C-alpha positions as CSV (number, residue, x, y, z in Angstrom):
1,X,20.6,3.8,-13.1
2,X,19.6,6.9,-11.2
3,X,16.3,6.1,-9.5
4,X,13.9,8.5,-7.8
5,X,11.7,7.3,-5.1
6,X,8.9,9.6,-4.0
7,X,8.0,8.9,-0.4
8,X,11.5,7.4,0.2
9,X,11.3,8.2,3.9
10,X,8.2,6.0,4.3
11,X,7.8,2.4,5.3
12,X,8.0,0.8,1.8
13,X,10.2,3.6,0.3
14,X,13.0,3.1,2.8
15,X,13.1,-0.7,2.1
16,X,13.1,-0.1,-1.6
17,X,15.9,2.5,-1.4
18,X,18.0,0.0,0.5
19,X,17.3,-2.7,-2.1
20,X,18.3,-0.4,-5.0
21,X,21.4,0.8,-3.3
22,X,22.5,-2.7,-2.6
23,X,22.4,-3.5,-6.3
24,X,24.5,-0.5,-7.2
25,X,21.9,2.0,-8.3
26,X,22.1,5.7,-7.4
27,X,19.0,6.6,-5.4
28,X,17.4,10.0,-4.9
29,X,14.6,10.4,-2.4
30,X,11.8,13.0,-2.8
31,X,10.6,13.8,0.7
32,X,8.5,16.4,2.4
33,X,10.4,19.2,4.2
34,X,9.6,18.0,7.7
35,X,10.7,14.4,7.2
36,X,13.6,12.9,9.1
37,X,16.0,11.6,6.4
38,X,19.0,10.9,8.5
39,X,18.8,7.1,8.0
40,X,18.5,7.5,4.3
41,X,21.4,9.9,4.1
42,X,23.6,7.6,6.1
43,X,22.9,4.9,3.4
44,X,23.9,7.3,0.7
45,X,20.5,8.4,-0.6
46,X,20.5,11.9,-2.2
47,X,17.6,13.9,-0.7
48,X,15.4,16.4,-2.6
49,X,12.8,18.1,-0.4
50,X,9.5,19.2,-1.8
51,X,5.8,18.4,-2.1
52,X,3.8,16.6,-4.7
53,X,1.5,19.6,-5.0
54,X,4.4,21.8,-5.9
55,X,5.3,21.1,-9.6
56,X,8.7,22.9,-9.6
57,X,10.0,20.7,-6.7
58,X,8.8,17.6,-8.4
59,X,10.6,18.7,-11.6
60,X,13.8,19.3,-9.6
61,X,13.5,15.8,-8.1
62,X,13.2,14.1,-11.4
63,X,15.9,16.0,-13.2
64,X,18.5,13.5,-14.5
65,X,16.7,10.4,-13.3
66,X,16.3,7.2,-15.3
67,X,13.4,5.7,-13.4
68,X,10.9,6.7,-10.7
69,X,9.0,4.7,-8.2
70,X,6.0,6.8,-7.2
71,X,5.1,5.8,-3.6
72,X,4.3,9.1,-1.9
73,X,0.6,9.5,-0.9
74,X,-1.8,10.5,1.8
75,X,-2.8,7.2,3.2
76,X,-6.1,6.0,4.7
77,X,-4.3,6.0,8.1
78,X,-4.0,9.8,7.8
79,X,-7.8,10.0,7.1
80,X,-7.6,12.6,4.4
81,X,-10.8,14.3,3.1
82,X,-11.7,13.7,-0.5
83,X,-10.3,17.1,-1.5
84,X,-7.0,16.5,0.2
85,X,-6.7,12.9,-1.2
86,X,-7.4,14.0,-4.7
87,X,-5.0,17.0,-4.5
88,X,-2.1,14.9,-3.3
89,X,-2.7,11.4,-4.6
90,X,-4.2,12.3,-8.0
91,X,-3.1,15.8,-8.9
92,X,0.3,15.1,-7.3
93,X,0.6,12.1,-9.5
94,X,-0.2,14.3,-12.5
95,X,2.8,16.5,-11.6
96,X,5.1,13.4,-11.3
97,X,3.9,12.1,-14.7
98,X,4.5,15.5,-16.4
99,X,8.0,15.8,-14.8
100,X,8.8,12.2,-15.7
101,X,7.8,12.8,-19.4
102,X,10.0,15.9,-19.4
103,X,12.9,13.9,-17.9
104,X,12.5,11.1,-20.3
105,X,12.5,8.3,-17.7
106,X,12.5,4.7,-19.0
107,X,9.9,3.5,-16.5
108,X,7.6,4.7,-13.7
109,X,6.2,2.3,-11.2
110,X,2.9,3.7,-9.8
111,X,2.2,2.4,-6.3
112,X,-1.6,1.7,-5.9
113,X,-3.6,-0.3,-3.3
114,X,-5.6,-3.5,-3.2
115,X,-8.1,-1.2,-1.4
116,X,-9.4,-0.1,-4.9
117,X,-11.8,-3.1,-4.8
118,X,-13.6,-1.8,-1.8
119,X,-15.1,-4.4,0.5
120,X,-14.6,-7.6,-1.3
121,X,-17.5,-10.1,-1.2
122,X,-16.7,-12.3,-4.2
123,X,-13.2,-13.6,-3.9
124,X,-10.7,-13.9,-5.3
125,X,-10.2,-10.6,-7.2
126,X,-7.6,-10.1,-9.9
127,X,-6.3,-7.1,-11.9
128,X,-9.5,-7.2,-14.1
129,X,-12.0,-7.3,-11.3
130,X,-14.4,-4.3,-10.9
131,X,-13.2,-1.4,-8.8
132,X,-15.4,-0.2,-6.0
133,X,-13.5,2.5,-3.9
134,X,-15.3,3.5,-0.7
135,X,-12.9,6.0,0.8
136,X,-11.1,9.2,-0.2
137,X,-7.8,7.3,-0.3
138,X,-9.1,4.5,-2.5
139,X,-10.9,6.8,-4.8
140,X,-7.9,9.0,-5.3
141,X,-5.8,5.9,-6.1
142,X,-8.3,4.8,-8.7
143,X,-8.1,8.3,-10.2
144,X,-4.3,8.1,-10.2
145,X,-4.3,4.8,-12.0
146,X,-6.6,6.2,-14.7
147,X,-4.3,9.2,-15.0
148,X,-1.1,7.2,-15.6
149,X,-2.8,4.8,-18.0
150,X,-4.1,7.8,-20.0
151,X,-0.5,9.1,-20.2
152,X,0.6,5.7,-21.4
153,X,-2.1,5.5,-24.0
154,X,-1.7,9.1,-25.2
155,X,2.0,9.8,-24.8
156,X,3.5,6.3,-24.7
157,X,4.4,7.0,-21.1
158,X,6.3,3.9,-19.7
159,X,4.3,3.1,-16.6
160,X,3.5,0.0,-14.6
161,X,0.9,-0.1,-11.8
162,X,1.5,-2.2,-8.6
163,X,-1.4,-2.8,-6.2
164,X,-0.7,-4.2,-2.8
165,X,-2.5,-4.5,0.6
166,X,-1.5,-3.6,4.1
167,X,1.9,-5.0,4.9
168,X,3.8,-6.6,7.7
169,X,7.4,-6.1,8.7
170,X,9.6,-4.0,10.8
171,X,8.4,-0.4,10.5
172,X,4.8,-1.1,9.6
173,X,2.4,0.9,11.7
174,X,-0.7,-0.6,10.3
175,X,-1.2,-3.3,12.9
176,X,-0.7,-1.4,16.2
177,X,-4.5,-1.1,17.0
178,X,-5.1,-4.8,16.3
179,X,-2.1,-5.9,18.4
180,X,-3.2,-3.7,21.2
181,X,-6.8,-4.9,21.1
182,X,-5.9,-8.6,21.0
183,X,-3.3,-8.0,23.8
184,X,-6.0,-7.0,26.3
185,X,-7.1,-10.6,26.4
186,X,-10.8,-9.5,25.9
187,X,-10.8,-9.4,22.1
188,X,-13.7,-11.1,20.3
189,X,-13.8,-11.7,16.5
190,X,-16.6,-10.0,14.6
191,X,-18.6,-12.6,12.5
192,X,-17.7,-16.2,11.8
193,X,-14.0,-15.7,11.2
194,X,-14.3,-17.9,8.1
195,X,-13.7,-15.0,5.7
196,X,-10.1,-14.1,4.7
197,X,-7.6,-11.3,4.7
198,X,-4.6,-11.1,2.4
199,X,-1.5,-9.2,3.5
200,X,2.1,-9.4,2.6
201,X,5.6,-8.8,3.9
202,X,7.4,-5.6,2.9
203,X,10.5,-7.4,1.5
204,X,8.3,-9.5,-0.8
205,X,6.5,-6.4,-2.0
206,X,9.8,-4.6,-2.6
207,X,10.9,-7.6,-4.7
208,X,7.6,-7.3,-6.7
209,X,8.1,-3.5,-7.2
210,X,11.6,-4.1,-8.5
211,X,10.2,-6.6,-11.0
212,X,7.6,-4.0,-12.1
213,X,10.5,-1.6,-12.6
214,X,12.8,-3.9,-14.5
215,X,10.9,-6.4,-16.5
216,X,10.9,-5.4,-20.1
217,X,7.9,-4.8,-22.3
218,X,5.2,-4.6,-19.6
219,X,4.3,-0.9,-20.0
220,X,0.6,-0.2,-19.2
221,X,0.2,-3.4,-17.2
222,X,-1.1,-3.6,-13.6
223,X,0.0,-6.3,-11.1
224,X,-1.3,-7.4,-7.7
225,X,1.5,-8.1,-5.2
226,X,0.9,-9.8,-1.8
227,X,1.9,-12.6,0.4
228,X,1.8,-16.3,-0.5
229,X,-1.9,-16.8,0.3
230,X,-4.9,-15.3,2.1
231,X,-5.5,-16.3,5.7
232,X,-8.8,-17.0,7.4
233,X,-9.6,-14.3,9.9
234,X,-9.9,-16.6,12.9
235,X,-6.5,-18.1,12.1
236,X,-5.0,-14.6,11.4
237,X,-6.2,-13.4,14.9
238,X,-4.9,-16.6,16.5
239,X,-1.5,-16.0,15.1
240,X,-1.5,-12.5,16.6
241,X,-2.7,-13.9,20.0
242,X,0.0,-16.6,20.0
243,X,2.8,-14.1,19.5
244,X,1.3,-12.0,22.3
245,X,0.8,-15.0,24.6
246,X,-2.9,-14.4,25.1
247,X,-6.1,-16.4,24.4
248,X,-8.9,-15.4,22.1
249,X,-12.5,-15.8,23.3
250,X,-14.5,-18.5,21.4
251,X,-17.5,-16.1,21.5
252,X,-18.2,-14.0,18.4
253,X,-19.7,-10.6,17.9
254,X,-22.5,-10.5,15.3
255,X,-21.3,-8.9,12.1
256,X,-24.7,-7.6,11.0
257,X,-24.5,-4.2,12.8
258,X,-21.0,-3.6,11.4
259,X,-22.2,-4.5,7.8
260,X,-25.1,-2.1,8.1
261,X,-22.9,0.7,9.5
262,X,-20.3,0.1,6.7
263,X,-23.1,0.2,4.1
264,X,-24.4,3.5,5.5
265,X,-20.9,4.9,5.3
266,X,-20.6,3.8,1.7
267,X,-23.9,5.5,0.9
268,X,-22.8,8.6,2.8
269,X,-19.6,8.7,0.8
270,X,-21.3,8.3,-2.6
271,X,-23.9,11.0,-1.8
272,X,-21.8,13.5,0.2
273,X,-18.1,12.5,-0.1
274,X,-17.9,11.8,3.6
275,X,-17.3,8.5,5.3
276,X,-18.8,7.8,8.8
277,X,-16.3,7.8,11.7
278,X,-14.4,4.4,12.1
279,X,-16.5,2.8,9.4
280,X,-13.5,1.3,7.7
281,X,-11.9,0.1,11.0
282,X,-13.9,-3.1,10.9
283,X,-13.6,-4.0,7.2
284,X,-11.0,-6.7,8.1
285,X,-13.8,-8.7,9.7
286,X,-16.6,-8.2,7.1
287,X,-14.7,-8.4,3.8
288,X,-13.3,-11.5,2.1
289,X,-10.0,-10.3,0.8
290,X,-8.4,-12.9,-1.4
291,X,-6.0,-11.6,-4.1
292,X,-5.0,-13.6,-7.2
293,X,-1.3,-13.3,-7.8
294,X,-1.4,-15.4,-11.0
295,X,-0.6,-12.6,-13.3
296,X,2.4,-11.4,-11.3
297,X,3.7,-14.9,-11.0
298,X,3.3,-15.6,-14.7
299,X,4.6,-12.4,-16.1
300,X,7.0,-11.1,-13.5
301,X,8.2,-14.3,-11.9
302,X,7.0,-13.0,-8.6
303,X,7.1,-15.6,-5.8
304,X,6.6,-14.3,-2.3
305,X,8.8,-16.1,0.2
306,X,8.1,-14.8,3.7
307,X,5.5,-16.6,5.8
308,X,2.7,-14.7,7.6
309,X,4.0,-16.1,10.9
310,X,7.4,-14.6,10.3
311,X,5.8,-11.3,9.3
312,X,3.7,-11.1,12.4
313,X,6.6,-12.0,14.6
314,X,8.9,-9.4,13.1
315,X,6.2,-6.7,13.3
316,X,5.5,-7.4,17.0
317,X,9.2,-7.5,17.9
318,X,9.6,-4.0,16.3
319,X,6.6,-2.6,18.2
320,X,8.0,-3.9,21.5
321,X,11.4,-2.3,20.7
322,X,9.7,1.0,20.0
323,X,7.5,0.8,23.1
324,X,4.3,0.7,21.0
325,X,3.0,-2.5,22.6
């Protein structure tokens, strides 16, 4: 097939492109004008430059394509405003849907986030759990999900939604601040450390995305994709420390001030559309993120294989190679 990947130059997109090429598909990458695409071009990816907010460029990208994986977005790491996030992540998705309908694609996979649940307090969550977005990125992703499902309902648009958390693996920038903080040797865990986080490895997620794109008769479905299991925060931090060769203090910081600050930020966002500075930086320590993968396992045959230890080790090795740590 001829497959379009929006955001092909990004972390997940580049791995997905490699996987599709390896299996003999023709891959086209839709990327912004200033992106370095030399690595993609060396692999044989056809590049179309444009922007999600520019409908003609989106139409050019989808012309002649059989499938589309819609990964491009303004992420929480870029700290977009509500207006920016909605313009790119929601309205941009509307442009992709319209162009995909015109092109007659057989399937679109919409990349969403496990962040749509907000700060999880009653774990585990699954695809039917209530959504509680508390940032511009999360809210825009929820709006994007509603948009593609409306197209599926009203126009029989063949779409599948994939939600996944922050990922480990070579190329992931998500964990640089935590690695650096733990590497000082003065890091202290916030709270008891008995809550959980659930991440995943990029190669497992790409496998899940491919299954979302290729499994027949699942149009309109949503799937959570992540690693094998959630990890307790104290164990998670210890794994980072072990790879860095440092010790973690047994003393804990009280989590109450962070919970209050995060609550105020959520209130500020609901009232004014603005989050407080750094309010989401501590969510790892005050949320209990456990994701149920039962639906993806049952309906897609999804079985993550890569251990969290391997993921942390690979990520740190890449950071060292790039001089980030």
